[in-house]
N, C-alpha and C positions, 0 to 999 in steps of 0.2 A: 305594564299597564294593561288593564283589564278593559274590554270593551263590549258593547250591548251584544256584538256577534258572538263573542266567546260566552257569555253568559245564556243566549239561547241554546247554544252548543252542549253546555254543561246541564242545563235543565233538560233537554232532550234525551241525554245520557241517562240521567236518572230516572226519568219516565222510563225508557226501554229497559232499564234493569229491572225496575219494579214489575214490570210486564214479564220479563224472564223467569223472574222469582215466583211470581203468582202460577205461571204455566209450570214450572217444575214441580210446586208445591201440588197442583192438581195432577201432574204425571205421576208421583209419588202414591197418591191415592188410588189413582186408576190401577198402577202395577201392583199396589199391595192388594188391592180387592183381586185381582186375576191370578196373583200368588195363592192368596188364600184357598180361591174356588179350584184351583188346580190340586192344592193339598188334599180338599175335600173330596175331589172326584178319584183321587188316588192316581194322579199322571204319572207319567214315566219318571223317574230319578233323574234323567240327564236333562229332560225337559223342562223339571221343576228347579234343578241347578242353576240351569241357564236362565230361567225366569227370577230365581233370585240374585243373580249376577244384574241382572238389567235394572232389579229394584235397588241394589244396593248403589249402582252407579248413578240412578236419580237421586238419592238421599244425598250422594257426595256432592252434586252439585249446588244443593240449597246453600250450605256453609260457603262455597265458592261465590255465589251470587250475592250474600251478604256483605262478605268482603269488598267486592267490587263496588257495591253499592255504598259502603261506608267511606272506601275512597272518593267516589264520584260526589258524595255528598260533602265531603271535606273541601274537594275543589270549588264546587260550587258556592259554598259559605265563604270561601276566601275572595272568588270573584265578586259574589255580591257584596261584601264588605269595602271592596276596593272601589266599586262604583258608587255606593252610598256614600263614601266620603267624598267623591268628587262631585257631589250634589246633583246626581242624576236620578233623584227618588223618583220620580212621577213618570218615568217612561213604563209603558205596558209591559215589557218583557222583565222588568224587575219586579212587578207585581205577580207575574207569571212565575218567576223564580222563587219567589217567597211562599206562595201556594205550593210550588213542587217541594221545597223545604219543607213546610209543614206536613205535606202529605208521609213523605220519607220519614220524619221524626214520630210522626202518628204511628206509622207501620212498625217501627223500632219499639216503640212503647207497648204497644198492643201484643208483641210476640214476647216481650219480656216480662210481661206480667203474669 
């Protein structure tokens, strides 16, 4: 049985993962710029290799975040559907969850296009 509390938790989880995803994307941009700058300045090969490893690690986190976001989105959809079936459609938490759901789906549509 889904509860409003579970719905709030699942909504917050989706929002947190979206924040993480944006953070990793910014980190990749920052690290890529730093790596390019190091290459341009002719940095020590060891330092350059370490920086490339940092960049690769950051890039690996983005697909992981996406998988976690897809899983939490599925959980949120299931909980939301259960609560809507039990005639609790007017609760503010449900409206909040629907807006979170739309935000996540829009994020997936913009990155796929």
